[in-house]
N, C-alpha and C positions, 0 to 999 in steps of 0.2 A: 817284512822289512829286511832288505838285504844290504847291510851296511858294514863295511870293513872297520875293524877297530884299530886305533892308534894310541900311542902315548904322546902327549904334548909336553915337552920340557920347557918350563917357564921359570927360569932362575931356580929358586929352591922348591918349587912346586912341580909335581908331575900330575897332569890331568889325563884321565882315561877317557877317550873319545870313542863313541860307537855303541857302547852297551846301552846307553840311554842318551837322549838329546840333552845337551847342556844349554843353559839359559844365560845369556849375557845381557845384563840389565843396563840400560842407557841412562847415564847421568850427564846431562848437558848443563854445565856451569857457565851458561852464556845468556845474554839478553835477547838473542835473535835466531835461535834454532827454529826450524820450520814447524815443529810440532809442539814444543814445550818451552820455547825461548822465554827466559826470565823467571820461570816457575821455581827454579832451584838455584838462583843466582847468589844468594847469601850462603855463607858457610854453614850456618845452623840448619837451614832448610835443606841444603844439599846433603849434609851428613844424615839428617833425619830420614830423607828419602832413600839414601843408600842403605841404611840399616833396615828400612821397611822392605826394600827389594830383596835383601838377603833373607829376611823372615818369610817372604813370599815365594822363595825358591830360586833366587839368582845364584848361579855358580861363579859368575864373574861380574864385577862391576866395571863398566867402561866409562871412564871419566874424560870429558872433553872440555876445553876452554876456548875453542874457536869453532864457530859454525862452519860447516862445509856445504851448506845449501847454495844453490846457484845465486850469485849476486850478494853473498854474505859480506859483511864488512870485515876487512882484515884487522886483526888485533896485534898489538905490539908484543914482543917477547915478554916484557915485564908483566903486562896484563894477563897473558896466558899462564904464566907461572903463578901469579897471584890467585888466579881462579882455580888452579888445579892442585898445586903442591900442598897447601895447608889442608885441603880436604883429604888427600891421600894419606898424609901423616896422621890425621885424626881418625880416619877409617881404619888404618892399620893398627892403631892402639886398641880398637874395639873389636876387630874381627880378623880372622886369618883367611878370609875369602880371597880368591884370586882377583887382582886389580889390574885393569888395562888402562893405559893412557892413549887417548885418541888424539894424535898429533902428527904433523909432518915435519916438526922441528926437532933435530937431534938434541939440542940443548934442553928443551922441555922434556923429552923422553928420558934423558940422562938423569935430570933432577927427580923425575917421577920414580924411576927405578931405584935410585938411592933413597928415596923417601918411603919405599915399600911396595911399589908396583912390580908386577911380574911380566907384563905383556906390553908390547908396542903394537897399537892398531893404527897403521899408516895408510890412509886412503889413497896415497899416491903410489902404493906398491914399493915404497922405499926409494923412490926416484927423485923427489924434489930436493932433498937435502943430501949432499954428497957425503956427509959425516954420519948419516943414520946407520948404515949397515955396519960400519966398523965399530961404532959404539954398541950396537946390539950384540955383536960378536964378543966384544970385551966383557960386557956385563951379563952375557948368557941369557938374554931375554927371549921369551916366547914372542913370535912375530906373526901378526895377522897381515897378510899381503893382499891388498885389494886391487882390483883392476879399475883404473881410471886413466883417461887421456887428458893431458893438459893440467889445468888447475880448476878449482871450483868456479873461478871467474869465467873461464872459457870452455869448460868441459862439454856443455850442451851444444857447442858449435863443432864438436868433433865426433859426430855420430854416424859417419859414413863408413859402412862395412860392406865388403863384397861377400864375406861368409862370416856372419856374426859370431857364431860359437867358436869356430876354428881360430878366428883372429883374437878373440878374447882369451882363449886358451893359450895361444902362442905368446901373447903379450904378458900374460901371467907367468908363463914358463920362463920368459926372459928375465922377469923380476926375480923369480926363484933362483935361476942360474946365477944371477948377479950376487945374491946373498950367499949361495954355496961357495962361490969363488972367493968370497971374503972370509971364509972359514966357518960360517954358520953350519949347523948340522940339520939334517933332514927332519929330525924329531923336534926342532924348534919352530917349524914352519906350518902355518895353516893358510889356505887360500880362500879368497872371497871374490866371486865374479863381479861384484860392484853393481848390484841392482840400483838403478837410479843415477848412476854416474856415467856420463858420456853415452847415454842410451835414451832413446825415445820410449814412450809408454809401450808401443808395439814391440820394440826390441826387448824391453824388460819381460814382457809376457813370453816372448820366444825363448829367452834365456831360462825362464822358469820351466817351460815345457821340455827343455833340453838339458836341465841341470845335471842329469845322470851322466852326461858325457864328460863332465869334469872329473868324475871318479877315475878316469883313465890316467890322470896326472899323478895319482897315488899319493895324494895329500889330503888331510882332513879338510872339510868344507865348512866355512862360516857363511851364514846367509843373513843379510840384513834387508828385510822387506817391510819392517814395521811402519805402518801408517803412510807408506810412500805413495807418490802421486800416481803410479800405475794402478794401484788399487782404487784410488779416487777416480781414475779414468774408467775403470771397469764398472764401478758402482755409481758413477756420476755424482760423486760426493766431494765437495771442495773443502770441507772441514776435516782436517787430519785426525782430529780426535774422534770422528765418527767412522773411522776405518778399522776399528778394533776387530770386528768379526771377519772382515775381508782379510785382515792380517792373519787371523787364525787359520783361514783356509789356505793361505799361502804357505804357512808353516807345515801344514799337513802335506802339501805338494812337495815341499822341500825335504821333509823327512823321508817320504816315499822314494825320492830320487837320490837319497844318499847324504844329505847334509847332516853335520854333526853338532853344530852350535848355531843357536838362533839369537840374533841381537834384537832386543825388543824393548819397547817402552812399558807395556802393560804386563808386568812380570807375573803377577798372580794368575791372571787369566791364561796367559800363554804357557806358563808352566803346567797348568792343568791340561790344556790342549795337548801339549807334547807328551805328558805322562800317559794320558789315555791312549794316544796314538801309539806310543812305544809299546805299551802292554798288549794292546789289542791287534797290532799288525803282525 
């Protein structure tokens, strides 16, 4: 395994990236996410699952209150806050784990950070809300910058690329440059090529084969392949929950090609996969 090491500054936490693969556990506090919608919708169930993921090996808990799957129903600011902020407050009382807020709204991200979160995971690459970058700079948040074109409503209509890898890299770099121009520091930023966002199944597979090329950007790489439809395409498996071992294979490919953080649903299984691969590669 040939992977550069970085430090990721996330408010009061510094995460070391590259010595081993970090696990970001997904907590969808939503009724309609593609894989586990409604399963952790209540505060008690969401908190219980978050603590279980920590016990199973999660280094980061990524909390989202609005689904970003294609065609997802938009939620109000009030609903998104109600789904996420109480959970972050309760989780912070019980654990010092790094917490990420999965949102494109600056007002949600601000409240999450003030409640105890460390990281903003913005699927729009900090492009949809003009206040997001400045707020992240003011509160010194760690930032996960994902590649996506458009919005979740229309992203799958924006899959035309002349050179997939180079265009995704260039568009990610534009997002990075925008944040740097707002005063954020390089060690606050992590990049995510956006598997499943504004890409067809074949394009996702191509990105996986060429993930190593993103290392030239000189930022840590976050990879989110868990249970996604390109794995279903490969396996001819429509049930997202039956894509666990396909996900495991994608994580091995990701680590081999330089990814630092894996965003996953099945924390216990994927933490084991990553640990074995890290030690044996």
